N, CA, C and O of each residue as an XYZ file, in Angstrom:
884
protein
N     -16.601     35.667    -93.075
C     -17.289     34.393    -93.284
C     -17.878     33.912    -91.955
O     -17.180     33.852    -90.942
N     -19.166     33.570    -91.972
C     -19.826     33.114    -90.760
C     -19.564     31.628    -90.518
O     -19.546     30.818    -91.445
N     -19.364     31.302    -89.249
C     -19.160     29.901    -88.878
C     -20.458     29.116    -89.073
O     -21.536     29.559    -88.676
N     -20.334     27.970    -89.678
C     -21.509     27.135    -89.912
C     -22.014     26.552    -88.603
O     -21.230     26.187    -87.727
N     -23.321     26.470    -88.482
C     -23.911     25.879    -87.284
C     -23.790     24.361    -87.320
O     -23.763     23.748    -88.387
N     -23.719     23.778    -86.145
C     -23.652     22.318    -86.040
C     -24.996     21.740    -86.465
O     -26.034     22.196    -85.983
N     -25.006     20.760    -87.345
C     -26.281     20.136    -87.741
C     -27.014     19.603    -86.513
O     -26.454     18.835    -85.731
N     -28.250     20.011    -86.352
C     -28.999     19.621    -85.156
C     -29.143     18.108    -85.036
O     -29.153     17.565    -83.931
N     -29.257     17.421    -86.192
C     -29.430     15.975    -86.127
C     -28.177     15.280    -85.614
O     -28.267     14.246    -84.952
N     -26.994     15.846    -85.918
C     -25.738     15.255    -85.455
C     -25.608     15.419    -83.943
O     -25.178     14.499    -83.246
N     -25.975     16.572    -83.452
C     -25.958     16.812    -82.018
C     -26.954     15.886    -81.317
O     -26.658     15.335    -80.256
N     -28.126     15.722    -81.912
C     -29.146     14.855    -81.326
C     -28.687     13.403    -81.286
O     -28.935     12.692    -80.313
N     -28.017     12.970    -82.350
C     -27.510     11.598    -82.388
C     -26.431     11.387    -81.326
O     -26.389     10.346    -80.671
N     -25.555     12.390    -81.161
C     -24.506     12.298    -80.145
C     -25.129     12.251    -78.756
O     -24.717     11.465    -77.903
N     -26.121     13.097    -78.543
C     -26.820     13.141    -77.255
C     -27.447     11.781    -76.936
O     -27.289     11.264    -75.830
N     -28.147     11.216    -77.896
C     -28.813      9.926    -77.689
C     -27.809      8.820    -77.397
O     -28.029      7.997    -76.508
N     -26.706      8.798    -78.144
C     -25.694      7.747    -77.973
C     -25.029      7.833    -76.605
O     -24.851      6.817    -75.933
N     -24.662      9.041    -76.193
C     -23.989      9.221    -74.899
C     -24.947      8.912    -73.756
O     -24.560      8.299    -72.761
N     -26.199      9.338    -73.901
C     -27.198      9.088    -72.864
C     -27.423      7.587    -72.686
O     -27.496      7.103    -71.556
N     -27.533      6.856    -73.778
C     -27.710      5.406    -73.697
C     -26.502      4.749    -73.041
O     -26.645      3.806    -72.262
N     -25.314      5.251    -73.359
C     -24.080      4.728    -72.785
C     -24.103      4.892    -71.262
O     -23.668      4.007    -70.525
N     -24.612      6.026    -70.810
C     -24.690      6.306    -69.374
C     -25.748      5.427    -68.712
O     -25.480      4.782    -67.698
N     -26.950      5.403    -69.288
C     -28.066      4.693    -68.665
C     -27.949      3.177    -68.752
O     -28.617      2.458    -68.009
N     -27.103      2.688    -69.655
C     -26.861      1.246    -69.735
C     -25.966      0.760    -68.597
O     -25.717     -0.438    -68.465
N     -25.483      1.694    -67.779
C     -24.683      1.330    -66.619
C     -23.244      0.985    -66.923
O     -22.618      0.227    -66.182
N     -22.702      1.535    -68.012
C     -21.326      1.210    -68.388
C     -20.283      2.074    -67.669
O     -19.080      1.865    -67.824
N     -20.755      3.033    -66.892
C     -19.844      3.932    -66.190
C     -20.065      3.853    -64.691
O     -21.171      3.569    -64.232
N     -19.005      4.107    -63.930
C     -19.186      4.299    -62.503
C     -18.938      5.779    -62.211
O     -18.620      6.552    -63.115
N     -19.086      6.159    -60.964
C     -18.997      7.583    -60.637
C     -17.600      8.159    -60.798
O     -17.435      9.378    -60.826
N     -16.596      7.303    -60.904
C     -15.226      7.781    -61.080
C     -14.818      7.845    -62.548
O     -13.774      8.410    -62.874
N     -15.612      7.285    -63.418
C     -15.278      7.273    -64.847
C     -15.346      8.683    -65.421
O     -16.201      9.486    -65.047
N     -14.425      8.962    -66.336
C     -14.364     10.291    -66.940
C     -14.682     10.211    -68.422
O     -14.122      9.383    -69.142
N     -15.571     11.065    -68.871
C     -15.912     11.167    -70.285
C     -15.281     12.430    -70.848
O     -15.584     13.535    -70.397
N     -14.416     12.271    -71.820
C     -13.791     13.436    -72.436
C     -14.313     13.609    -73.859
O     -14.822     12.669    -74.470
N     -14.177     14.812    -74.365
C     -14.598     15.082    -75.739
C     -13.760     14.263    -76.716
O     -14.280     13.778    -77.721
N     -12.457     14.105    -76.426
C     -11.581     13.313    -77.302
C     -12.055     11.863    -77.385
O     -12.169     11.297    -78.473
N     -12.326     11.275    -76.231
C     -12.768      9.877    -76.180
C     -14.075      9.687    -76.950
O     -14.201      8.784    -77.777
N     -15.037     10.551    -76.661
C     -16.353     10.418    -77.298
C     -16.287     10.705    -78.791
O     -17.000     10.081    -79.578
N     -15.434     11.648    -79.182
C     -15.268     11.966    -80.600
C     -14.707     10.764    -81.351
O     -15.141     10.458    -82.461
N     -13.750     10.094    -80.745
C     -13.163      8.902    -81.372
C     -14.148      7.748    -81.418
O     -14.221      7.027    -82.412
N     -14.899      7.575    -80.350
C     -15.856      6.472    -80.276
C     -17.003      6.637    -81.271
O     -17.447      5.665    -81.881
N     -17.479      7.866    -81.431
C     -18.631      8.125    -82.288
C     -18.242      8.525    -83.713
O     -19.081      8.565    -84.612
N     -16.972      8.816    -83.895
C     -16.509      9.169    -85.237
C     -17.017     10.500    -85.742
O     -17.248     10.669    -86.939
N     -17.192     11.451    -84.828
C     -17.633     12.791    -85.216
C     -16.764     13.836    -84.534
O     -15.965     13.507    -83.657
N     -16.916     15.085    -84.930
C     -16.098     16.158    -84.359
C     -16.515     16.457    -82.923
O     -17.527     15.948    -82.442
N     -15.734     17.277    -82.253
C     -15.986     17.581    -80.842
C     -17.157     18.533    -80.631
O     -17.770     18.525    -79.564
N     -17.475     19.349    -81.625
C     -18.519     20.366    -81.422
C     -19.874     19.772    -81.054
O     -20.464     20.201    -80.062
N     -20.400     18.794    -81.816
C     -21.685     18.205    -81.410
C     -21.587     17.429    -80.098
O     -22.564     17.321    -79.356
N     -20.390     16.886    -79.819
C     -20.162     16.198    -78.542
C     -20.323     17.194    -77.404
O     -20.977     16.904    -76.403
N     -19.729     18.355    -77.560
C     -19.794     19.390    -76.525
C     -21.237     19.830    -76.291
O     -21.672     19.997    -75.152
N     -21.968     20.014    -77.385
C     -23.372     20.415    -77.265
C     -24.185     19.337    -76.550
O     -25.045     19.639    -75.722
N     -23.903     18.085    -76.878
C     -24.632     16.972    -76.259
C     -24.339     16.897    -74.760
O     -25.248     16.691    -73.955
N     -23.075     17.065    -74.391
C     -22.692     17.026    -72.980
C     -23.334     18.167    -72.206
O     -23.766     17.982    -71.068
N     -23.399     19.334    -72.811
C     -24.036     20.468    -72.140
C     -25.506     20.183    -71.867
O     -26.037     20.541    -70.816
N     -26.155     19.534    -72.828
C     -27.570     19.191    -72.648
C     -27.743     18.174    -71.529
O     -28.663     18.289    -70.720
N     -26.863     17.182    -71.480
C     -26.943     16.157    -70.434
C     -26.665     16.755    -69.053
O     -27.225     16.305    -68.053
N     -25.805     17.761    -69.001
C     -25.544     18.440    -67.730
C     -26.786     19.211    -67.291
O     -27.138     19.214    -66.112
N     -27.446     19.866    -68.247
C     -28.668     20.605    -67.946
C     -29.748     19.673    -67.412
O     -30.538     20.063    -66.552
N     -29.784     18.443    -67.920
C     -30.783     17.465    -67.481
C     -30.423     16.811    -66.151
O     -31.213     16.050    -65.593
N     -29.227     17.110    -65.647
C     -28.849     16.594    -64.339
C     -28.240     15.217    -64.334
O     -28.153     14.590    -63.278
N     -27.808     14.720    -65.496
C     -27.219     13.378    -65.551
C     -25.711     13.384    -65.334
O     -25.152     12.412    -64.825
N     -25.054     14.469    -65.714
C     -23.607     14.542    -65.563
C     -23.210     15.892    -64.968
O     -24.006     16.829    -64.913
N     -21.975     15.958    -64.533
C     -21.401     17.234    -64.135
C     -20.131     17.423    -64.959
O     -19.349     16.486    -65.115
N     -19.923     18.607    -65.477
C     -18.760     18.887    -66.315
C     -17.754     19.698    -65.513
O     -18.083     20.749    -64.963
N     -16.526     19.198    -65.452
C     -15.452     19.908    -64.775
C     -14.517     20.482    -65.823
O     -13.961     19.729    -66.623
N     -14.327     21.794    -65.843
C     -13.470     22.446    -66.843
C     -12.085     21.803    -66.949
O     -11.410     21.573    -65.945
N     -11.685     21.523    -68.172
C     -10.372     20.957    -68.506
C     -10.165     19.536    -67.970
O      -9.058     19.004    -68.051
N     -11.196     18.930    -67.434
C     -11.085     17.562    -66.940
C     -12.000     16.594    -67.690
O     -11.583     15.499    -68.067
N     -13.230     17.002    -67.899
C     -14.178     16.127    -68.579
C     -15.502     16.065    -67.849
O     -15.794     16.895    -66.988
N     -16.294     15.076    -68.200
C     -17.627     14.913    -67.612
C     -17.665     13.665    -66.740
O     -17.041     12.652    -67.057
N     -18.399     13.749    -65.649
C     -18.550     12.640    -64.707
C     -20.032     12.448    -64.403
O     -20.826     13.382    -64.520
N     -20.394     11.234    -64.014
C     -21.767     11.003    -63.590
C     -22.076     11.882    -62.388
O     -21.233     12.079    -61.512
N     -23.281     12.401    -62.358
C     -23.691     13.219    -61.228
C     -23.909     12.337    -60.006
O     -24.485     11.254    -60.107
N     -23.454     12.800    -58.870
C     -23.669     12.084    -57.616
C     -24.828     12.739    -56.868
O     -24.760     13.914    -56.506
N     -25.868     11.983    -56.645
C     -27.040     12.514    -55.966
C     -26.939     12.264    -54.469
O     -26.614     11.157    -54.038
N     -27.215     13.282    -53.687
C     -27.228     13.137    -52.236
C     -28.563     12.521    -51.808
O     -29.504     12.449    -52.598
N     -28.632     12.085    -50.566
C     -29.875     11.527    -50.040
C     -30.979     12.579    -50.100
O     -32.120     12.261    -50.432
N     -30.648     13.819    -49.784
C     -31.652     14.897    -49.840
C     -32.172     15.078    -51.265
O     -33.371     15.266    -51.467
N     -31.280     15.022    -52.248
C     -31.697     15.178    -53.641
C     -32.587     14.017    -54.084
O     -33.561     14.214    -54.811
N     -32.242     12.803    -53.638
C     -33.064     11.635    -53.953
C     -34.470     11.809    -53.381
O     -35.461     11.541    -54.061
N     -34.550     12.255    -52.135
C     -35.850     12.463    -51.511
C     -36.671     13.514    -52.248
O     -37.879     13.355    -52.424
N     -36.014     14.588    -52.679
C     -36.716     15.640    -53.414
C     -37.244     15.118    -54.753
O     -38.371     15.423    -55.142
N     -36.431     14.339    -55.446
C     -36.855     13.782    -56.726
C     -38.034     12.835    -56.549
O     -38.965     12.841    -57.355
N     -37.997     12.021    -55.494
C     -39.091     11.088    -55.264
C     -40.370     11.800    -54.814
O     -41.473     11.356    -55.133
N     -40.224     12.901    -54.077
C     -41.406     13.697    -53.736
C     -42.100     14.168    -55.016
O     -43.317     14.053    -55.166
N     -41.299     14.694    -55.920
C     -41.814     15.207    -57.188
C     -42.400     14.073    -58.027
O     -43.482     14.202    -58.599
N     -41.659     12.948    -58.091
C     -42.125     11.823    -58.888
C     -43.457     11.280    -58.365
O     -44.362     10.991    -59.149
N     -43.575     11.144    -57.059
C     -44.824     10.615    -56.492
C     -46.012     11.503    -56.867
O     -47.069     11.005    -57.253
N     -45.831     12.816    -56.750
C     -46.918     13.739    -57.086
C     -47.326     13.590    -58.551
O     -48.516     13.574    -58.866
N     -46.347     13.481    -59.439
C     -46.635     13.374    -60.864
C     -47.255     12.023    -61.221
O     -48.206     11.963    -62.000
N     -46.720     10.943    -60.656
C     -47.229      9.607    -60.982
C     -48.665      9.422    -60.479
O     -49.476      8.772    -61.139
N     -48.974      9.986    -59.325
C     -50.333      9.915    -58.815
C     -51.266     10.712    -59.740
O     -52.387     10.286    -60.018
N     -50.796     11.853    -60.205
C     -51.586     12.646    -61.160
C     -51.823     11.840    -62.441
O     -52.895     11.920    -63.042
N     -50.833     11.078    -62.845
C     -50.955     10.266    -64.059
C     -52.104      9.274    -63.937
O     -52.947      9.202    -64.830
N     -52.155      8.509    -62.851
C     -53.213      7.504    -62.729
C     -54.579      8.152    -62.544
O     -55.605      7.534    -62.828
N     -54.595      9.397    -62.068
C     -55.861     10.120    -61.920
C     -56.382     10.616    -63.267
O     -57.592     10.682    -63.485
N     -55.466     10.963    -64.163
C     -55.875     11.612    -65.418
C     -55.638     10.754    -66.662
O     -55.898     11.202    -67.779
N     -55.152      9.537    -66.481
C     -54.900      8.655    -67.627
C     -56.178      8.406    -68.412
O     -57.239      8.151    -67.841
N     -56.057      8.483    -69.720
C     -57.200      8.219    -70.602
C     -57.118      6.751    -71.029
O     -56.457      6.403    -72.008
N     -57.795      5.922    -70.280
C     -57.667      4.478    -70.440
C     -58.480      3.962    -71.619
O     -59.601      4.403    -71.872
N     -57.885      3.024    -72.325
C     -58.556      2.328    -73.424
C     -58.272      0.839    -73.274
O     -57.300      0.465    -72.618
N     -59.092     -0.010    -73.863
C     -58.820     -1.458    -73.815
C     -57.440     -1.788    -74.374
O     -56.757     -2.681    -73.872
N     -57.034     -1.063    -75.415
C     -55.726     -1.316    -76.026
C     -54.593     -0.991    -75.060
O     -53.620     -1.739    -74.963
N     -54.722      0.138    -74.336
C     -53.687      0.515    -73.372
C     -53.602     -0.501    -72.247
O     -52.504     -0.906    -71.864
N     -54.735     -0.916    -71.713
C     -54.739     -1.893    -70.615
C     -54.114     -3.209    -71.060
O     -53.418     -3.863    -70.283
N     -54.360     -3.595    -72.303
C     -53.745     -4.808    -72.842
C     -52.236     -4.646    -72.936
O     -51.489     -5.562    -72.593
N     -51.785     -3.484    -73.399
C     -50.344     -3.218    -73.503
C     -49.683     -3.260    -72.126
O     -48.590     -3.807    -71.977
N     -50.336     -2.691    -71.135
C     -49.783     -2.682    -69.775
C     -49.717     -4.095    -69.206
O     -48.756     -4.455    -68.526
N     -50.751     -4.897    -69.491
C     -50.756     -6.285    -69.011
C     -49.650     -7.078    -69.682
O     -49.014     -7.911    -69.036
N     -49.406     -6.838    -70.963
C     -48.322     -7.520    -71.684
C     -46.965     -7.072    -71.146
O     -46.043     -7.877    -71.016
N     -46.851     -5.784    -70.838
C     -45.607     -5.265    -70.276
C     -45.312     -5.923    -68.935
O     -44.173     -6.295    -68.653
N     -46.343     -6.063    -68.115
C     -46.175     -6.697    -66.805
C     -45.720     -8.147    -66.962
O     -44.869     -8.623    -66.210
N     -46.285     -8.835    -67.933
C     -45.886    -10.227    -68.192
C     -44.410    -10.292    -68.594
O     -43.676    -11.173    -68.147
N     -43.986     -9.357    -69.437
C     -42.577     -9.330    -69.850
C     -41.669     -9.013    -68.668
O     -40.575     -9.568    -68.559
N     -42.115     -8.128    -67.784
C     -41.320     -7.803    -66.598
C     -41.037     -9.053    -65.768
O     -39.903     -9.284    -65.348
N     -42.058     -9.845    -65.538
C     -41.883    -11.050    -64.728
C     -40.939    -12.040    -65.409
O     -40.134    -12.694    -64.747
N     -41.042    -12.144    -66.726
C     -40.175    -13.057    -67.471
C     -38.726    -12.592    -67.399
O     -37.824    -13.399    -67.173
N     -38.501    -11.299    -67.590
C     -37.149    -10.738    -67.567
C     -36.550    -10.807    -66.166
O     -35.355    -11.057    -66.006
N     -37.380    -10.585    -65.160
C     -36.908    -10.652    -63.775
C     -36.470    -12.075    -63.442
O     -35.439    -12.281    -62.801
N     -37.256    -13.050    -63.879
C     -36.919    -14.461    -63.631
C     -35.631    -14.850    -64.331
O     -34.859    -15.661    -63.820
N     -35.397    -14.261    -65.521
C     -34.185    -14.562    -66.290
C     -32.993    -13.729    -65.824
O     -31.882    -13.895    -66.326
N     -33.224    -12.833    -64.863
C     -32.182    -11.932    -64.345
C     -31.570    -11.082    -65.467
O     -30.374    -10.791    -65.466
N     -32.421    -10.694    -66.421
C     -31.999     -9.835    -67.528
C     -32.194     -8.384    -67.088
O     -33.216     -7.768    -67.391
N     -31.215     -7.848    -66.376
C     -31.367     -6.548    -65.723
C     -31.630     -5.410    -66.701
O     -32.546     -4.612    -66.498
N     -30.832     -5.334    -67.755
C     -30.941     -4.211    -68.685
C     -32.328     -4.123    -69.313
O     -32.935     -3.054    -69.360
N     -32.824     -5.280    -69.799
C     -34.131     -5.269    -70.455
C     -35.279     -5.138    -69.443
O     -36.329     -4.574    -69.752
N     -35.063     -5.665    -68.241
C     -36.088     -5.510    -67.212
C     -36.265     -4.031    -66.852
O     -37.390     -3.548    -66.724
N     -35.152     -3.323    -66.692
C     -35.205     -1.901    -66.329
C     -35.942     -1.105    -67.401
O     -36.742     -0.221    -67.096
N     -35.659     -1.432    -68.662
C     -36.335     -0.736    -69.764
C     -37.843     -1.033    -69.754
O     -38.660     -0.148    -70.010
N     -38.194     -2.276    -69.457
C     -39.611     -2.648    -69.443
C     -40.332     -1.991    -68.270
O     -41.483     -1.572    -68.396
N     -39.658     -1.904    -67.145
C     -40.202     -1.224    -65.969
C     -40.499      0.235    -66.326
O     -41.585      0.743    -66.043
N     -39.525      0.901    -66.948
C     -39.695      2.307    -67.336
C     -40.798      2.451    -68.388
O     -41.538      3.435    -68.386
N     -40.905      1.467    -69.285
C     -41.914      1.517    -70.339
C     -43.321      1.480    -69.753
O     -44.217      2.171    -70.236
N     -43.512      0.680    -68.720
C     -44.817      0.585    -68.053
C     -45.273      1.959    -67.582
O     -46.409      2.368    -67.822
N     -44.371      2.661    -66.908
C     -44.693      4.000    -66.400
C     -44.842      5.004    -67.543
O     -45.696      5.889    -67.493
N     -44.005      4.860    -68.572
C     -44.066      5.791    -69.705
C     -45.386      5.675    -70.454
O     -45.966      6.683    -70.855
N     -45.860      4.446    -70.642
C     -47.132      4.244    -71.354
C     -48.288      4.868    -70.586
O     -49.190      5.463    -71.177
N     -48.257      4.732    -69.282
C     -49.290      5.368    -68.467
C     -49.234      6.884    -68.613
O     -50.260      7.540    -68.796
N     -48.023      7.432    -68.528
C     -47.853      8.885    -68.643
C     -48.315      9.382    -70.011
O     -48.973     10.418    -70.111
N     -47.969      8.643    -71.059
C     -48.350      9.046    -72.415
C     -49.864      9.068    -72.598
O     -50.387      9.822    -73.418
N     -50.559      8.241    -71.835
C     -52.016      8.182    -71.981
C     -52.696      9.451    -71.480
O     -53.869      9.680    -71.776
N     -51.971     10.284    -70.720
C     -52.546     11.556    -70.277
C     -52.557     12.571    -71.414
O     -53.257     13.581    -71.355
N     -51.763     12.285    -72.458
C     -51.631     13.171    -73.621
C     -51.043     14.525    -73.243
O     -51.320     15.548    -73.869
N     -50.231     14.493    -72.205
C     -49.548     15.699    -71.740
C     -48.059     15.505    -71.999
O     -47.367     14.865    -71.207
N     -47.567     16.050    -73.093
C     -46.181     15.816    -73.497
C     -45.179     16.401    -72.509
O     -44.102     15.839    -72.305
N     -45.530     17.524    -71.898
C     -44.619     18.138    -70.924
C     -44.478     17.240    -69.695
O     -43.375     17.044    -69.185
N     -45.583     16.706    -69.233
C     -45.567     15.790    -68.095
C     -44.690     14.579    -68.399
O     -43.901     14.153    -67.555
N     -44.827     14.031    -69.593
C     -44.038     12.864    -69.994
C     -42.548     13.181    -69.984
O     -41.737     12.378    -69.522
N     -42.194     14.352    -70.495
C     -40.795     14.761    -70.568
C     -40.194     14.934    -69.176
O     -39.070     14.500    -68.920
N     -40.940     15.564    -68.286
C     -40.452     15.788    -66.919
C     -40.283     14.462    -66.184
O     -39.282     14.251    -65.497
N     -41.255     13.574    -66.327
C     -41.169     12.271    -65.661
C     -39.994     11.450    -66.175
O     -39.311     10.781    -65.399
N     -39.761     11.500    -67.476
C     -38.626     10.767    -68.051
C     -37.314     11.283    -67.473
O     -36.423     10.498    -67.149
N     -37.199     12.595    -67.344
C     -35.974     13.175    -66.797
C     -35.773     12.780    -65.345
O     -34.654     12.481    -64.927
N     -36.853     12.777    -64.575
C     -36.758     12.366    -63.173
C     -36.321     10.908    -63.076
O     -35.462     10.563    -62.265
N     -36.916     10.057    -63.908
C     -36.555      8.636    -63.927
C     -35.076      8.465    -64.231
O     -34.398      7.663    -63.590
N     -34.572      9.215    -65.208
C     -33.169      9.099    -65.603
C     -32.236      9.526    -64.471
O     -31.216      8.881    -64.226
N     -32.585     10.611    -63.786
C     -31.743     11.074    -62.677
C     -31.735     10.060    -61.534
O     -30.689      9.774    -60.952
N     -32.907      9.525    -61.221
C     -33.011      8.533    -60.152
C     -32.201      7.285    -60.499
O     -31.597      6.655    -59.630
N     -32.201      6.942    -61.798
C     -31.497      5.742    -62.225
C     -30.001      5.830    -61.965
O     -29.347      4.796    -61.828
N     -29.443      7.025    -61.894
C     -28.024      7.174    -61.579
C     -27.699      6.516    -60.240
O     -26.605      5.981    -60.057
N     -28.639      6.556    -59.318
C     -28.432      5.936    -58.012
C     -28.963      4.511    -57.963
O     -28.394      3.666    -57.271
N     -30.048      4.228    -58.690
C     -30.660      2.903    -58.636
C     -29.885      1.854    -59.422
O     -30.018      0.662    -59.145
N     -29.084      2.267    -60.392
C     -28.431      1.302    -61.282
C     -27.507      0.346    -60.542
O     -27.266     -0.769    -61.003
N     -26.985      0.780    -59.388
C     -26.109     -0.089    -58.602
C     -26.872     -0.809    -57.489
O     -26.281     -1.535    -56.690
N     -28.195     -0.599    -57.447
C     -28.993     -1.235    -56.393
C     -30.232     -1.901    -56.999
O     -31.335     -1.824    -56.456
N     -30.015     -2.547    -58.122
C     -31.094     -3.208    -58.880
C     -31.918     -4.153    -58.012
O     -33.143     -4.192    -58.127
N     -31.262     -4.906    -57.154
C     -31.937     -5.948    -56.386
C     -32.793     -5.408    -55.239
O     -33.542     -6.166    -54.622
N     -32.692     -4.128    -54.950
C     -33.411     -3.588    -53.802
C     -34.926     -3.656    -53.965
O     -35.637     -4.008    -53.024
N     -35.418     -3.325    -55.146
C     -36.867     -3.242    -55.313
C     -37.386     -3.935    -56.566
O     -38.594     -3.970    -56.801
N     -36.483     -4.485    -57.371
C     -36.923     -5.096    -58.630
C     -37.863     -6.272    -58.402
O     -38.797     -6.471    -59.179
N     -37.636     -7.049    -57.361
C     -38.447     -8.241    -57.131
C     -39.893     -7.905    -56.762
O     -40.802     -8.683    -57.048
N     -40.107     -6.753    -56.131
C     -41.459     -6.386    -55.697
C     -42.183     -5.481    -56.689
O     -43.404     -5.339    -56.617
N     -41.446     -4.868    -57.614
C     -42.056     -3.913    -58.552
C     -43.199     -4.510    -59.378
O     -44.246     -3.874    -59.497
N     -43.039     -5.715    -59.955
C     -44.153     -6.266    -60.744
C     -45.436     -6.431    -59.939
O     -46.526     -6.224    -60.472
N     -45.326     -6.801    -58.668
C     -46.522     -6.943    -57.836
C     -47.198     -5.587    -57.625
O     -48.425     -5.488    -57.633
N     -46.383     -4.542    -57.438
C     -46.935     -3.193    -57.303
C     -47.595     -2.760    -58.608
O     -48.672     -2.163    -58.599
N     -46.944     -3.062    -59.727
C     -47.518     -2.720    -61.030
C     -48.846     -3.450    -61.238
O     -49.794     -2.892    -61.790
N     -48.897     -4.700    -60.791
C     -50.115     -5.495    -60.926
C     -51.256     -4.861    -60.134
O     -52.393     -4.813    -60.604
N     -50.947     -4.376    -58.933
C     -51.979     -3.741    -58.102
C     -52.495     -2.461    -58.765
O     -53.693     -2.178    -58.748
N     -51.575     -1.698    -59.346
C     -51.965     -0.463    -60.053
C     -52.864     -0.813    -61.235
O     -53.908     -0.195    -61.442
N     -52.444     -1.806    -62.000
C     -53.167     -2.185    -63.208
C     -54.558     -2.737    -62.889
O     -55.527     -2.410    -63.575
N     -54.660     -3.562    -61.865
C     -55.967     -4.117    -61.498
C     -56.939     -3.009    -61.105
O     -58.120     -3.055    -61.448
N     -56.427     -2.013    -60.380
C     -57.278     -0.892    -59.987
C     -57.743     -0.114    -61.213
O     -58.897      0.308    -61.281
N     -56.861      0.072    -62.166
C     -57.223      0.783    -63.397
C     -58.236     -0.023    -64.206
O     -59.185      0.529    -64.761
N     -58.022     -1.322    -64.264
C     -58.954     -2.189    -64.999
C     -60.351     -2.160    -64.379
O     -61.357     -2.323    -65.069
N     -60.389     -1.946    -63.052
C     -61.676     -1.876    -62.349
C     -62.216     -0.446    -62.267
O     -63.223     -0.184    -61.609
N     -61.521      0.476    -62.952
C     -61.917      1.898    -62.958
C     -61.989      2.472    -61.547
O     -62.837      3.312    -61.245
N     -61.087      2.004    -60.694
C     -61.032      2.476    -59.304
C     -59.829      3.402    -59.161
O     -58.728      2.954    -58.838
N     -60.038      4.682    -59.399
C     -58.923      5.640    -59.373
C     -58.345      5.814    -57.975
O     -57.151      6.078    -57.830
N     -59.183      5.670    -56.933
C     -58.676      5.798    -55.558
C     -57.665      4.693    -55.253
O     -56.591      4.953    -54.712
N     -58.024      3.454    -55.606
C     -57.101      2.335    -55.358
C     -55.860      2.435    -56.237
O     -54.765      2.066    -55.811
N     -56.026      2.933    -57.462
C     -54.879      3.106    -58.355
C     -53.912      4.119    -57.765
O     -52.696      3.934    -57.811
N     -54.462      5.189    -57.211
C     -53.628      6.209    -56.576
C     -52.898      5.630    -55.365
O     -51.700      5.858    -55.195
N     -53.607      4.891    -54.534
C     -52.994      4.279    -53.350
C     -51.889      3.303    -53.744
O     -50.825      3.274    -53.126
N     -52.151      2.506    -54.779
C     -51.162      1.524    -55.228
C     -49.923      2.211    -55.793
O     -48.799      1.755    -55.579
N     -50.134      3.304    -56.511
C     -48.997      4.030    -57.071
C     -48.156      4.653    -55.951
O     -46.928      4.587    -55.986
N     -48.815      5.254    -54.966
C     -48.084      5.834    -53.836
C     -47.261      4.760    -53.126
O     -46.094      4.971    -52.797
N     -47.885      3.612    -52.897
C     -47.195      2.523    -52.204
C     -45.979      2.071    -53.000
O     -44.924      1.796    -52.429
N     -46.128      1.995    -54.309
C     -45.031      1.576    -55.185
C     -43.867      2.554    -55.123
O     -42.727      2.145    -54.900
N     -44.139      3.834    -55.317
C     -43.085      4.839    -55.327
C     -42.403      4.921    -53.962
O     -41.180      5.039    -53.885
N     -43.175      4.860    -52.909
C     -42.598      4.969    -51.566
C     -41.763      3.740    -51.209
O     -40.752      3.859    -50.516
N     -42.173      2.576    -51.671
C     -41.390      1.360    -51.419
C     -40.005      1.459    -52.052
O     -38.999      1.154    -51.412
N     -39.961      1.888    -53.313
C     -38.675      2.031    -54.002
C     -37.822      3.097    -53.325
O     -36.622      2.918    -53.117
N     -38.459      4.191    -52.991
C     -37.746      5.305    -52.354
C     -37.121      4.897    -51.019
O     -35.945      5.159    -50.771
N     -37.913      4.256    -50.168
C     -37.431      3.872    -48.844
C     -36.246      2.921    -48.922
O     -35.276      3.061    -48.176
N     -36.329      1.956    -49.824
C     -35.235      0.990    -49.956
C     -33.976      1.641    -50.500
O     -32.869      1.336    -50.056
N     -34.145      2.536    -51.462
C     -32.991      3.211    -52.048
C     -32.327      4.138    -51.040
O     -31.106      4.112    -50.887
N     -33.109      4.951    -50.356
C     -32.560      5.886    -49.370
C     -31.861      5.133    -48.247
O     -30.784      5.535    -47.807
N     -32.464      4.043    -47.781
C     -31.842      3.242    -46.724
C     -30.500      2.699    -47.182
O     -29.534      2.703    -46.420
N     -30.434      2.234    -48.421
C     -29.188      1.703    -48.960
C     -28.124      2.792    -49.051
O     -26.969      2.558    -48.695
N     -28.499      3.971    -49.519
C     -27.546      5.071    -49.655
C     -27.041      5.528    -48.287
O     -25.857      5.823    -48.122
N     -27.944      5.583    -47.315
C     -27.538      5.998    -45.968
C     -26.574      4.995    -45.353
O     -25.641      5.385    -44.651
N     -26.784      3.722    -45.605
C     -25.873      2.692    -45.105
C     -24.488      2.828    -45.735
O     -23.474      2.630    -45.066
N     -24.452      3.169    -47.029
C     -23.178      3.360    -47.720
C     -22.426      4.562    -47.160
O     -21.208      4.524    -46.984
N     -23.177      5.634    -46.883
C     -22.559      6.842    -46.307
C     -21.981      6.518    -44.940
O     -20.860      6.919    -44.626
N     -22.739      5.796    -44.126
C     -22.266      5.424    -42.787
C     -21.023      4.546    -42.865
O     -20.072      4.739    -42.108
N     -21.034      3.586    -43.776
C     -19.896      2.687    -43.939
C     -18.639      3.457    -44.363
O     -17.534      3.159    -43.911
N     -18.830      4.456    -45.244
C     -17.694      5.260    -45.707
C     -17.107      6.084    -44.563
O     -15.888      6.220    -44.453
N     -17.973      6.633    -43.713
C     -17.514      7.453    -42.574
C     -16.719      6.597    -41.587
O     -15.728      7.053    -41.017
N     -17.165      5.345    -41.388
C     -16.536      4.464    -40.410
C     -15.215      3.877    -40.888
O     -14.445      3.344    -40.089
N     -14.949      3.971    -42.194
C     -13.704      3.405    -42.725
C     -12.477      4.210    -42.269
O     -11.349      3.871    -42.625
């Protein structure tokens, strides 16, 4: 008798639920995710849980330690720099190749308005989602699904480090987004590219500086 395959939709649901749990910032780097815990929480067997965890490890969000469980991945300063190098190249390509429409520009302007409202209300979770949505909508306008998938994965990996440093760049992000959007509205791809580079580099510099300070503080303890 052949073993039945795990229903793909069940594995996908487990993957989505665990990923949201991670990206919502409910875990710290010392928290342990076990198959038993997740199976009880989601009310499903361990097999789809295992498949989901393997996928998340492949995407670079967690690390799995045999017989111990899964932990959030810890990114080094070098890894952060590499991810931001890649992200900057892709995001600049996005603003160069975006297929702009009046409807898209309106959506981006509405997103920017929501960002400012959420930032003022200190609604971190929804602000982060709106920030990511702004970039995702731009990426989707290129009609390159592979590019969108890669950028989403990079964003998720970076968020592992940014989630504890929300205040570093959140206050300036809407202004950077506004500069990008104004350039796009004026059909000025050169200025849009410059604004995007400035935005990505600003976030990167603040994050790397914060991580380096934490490393130094840990060494001095």
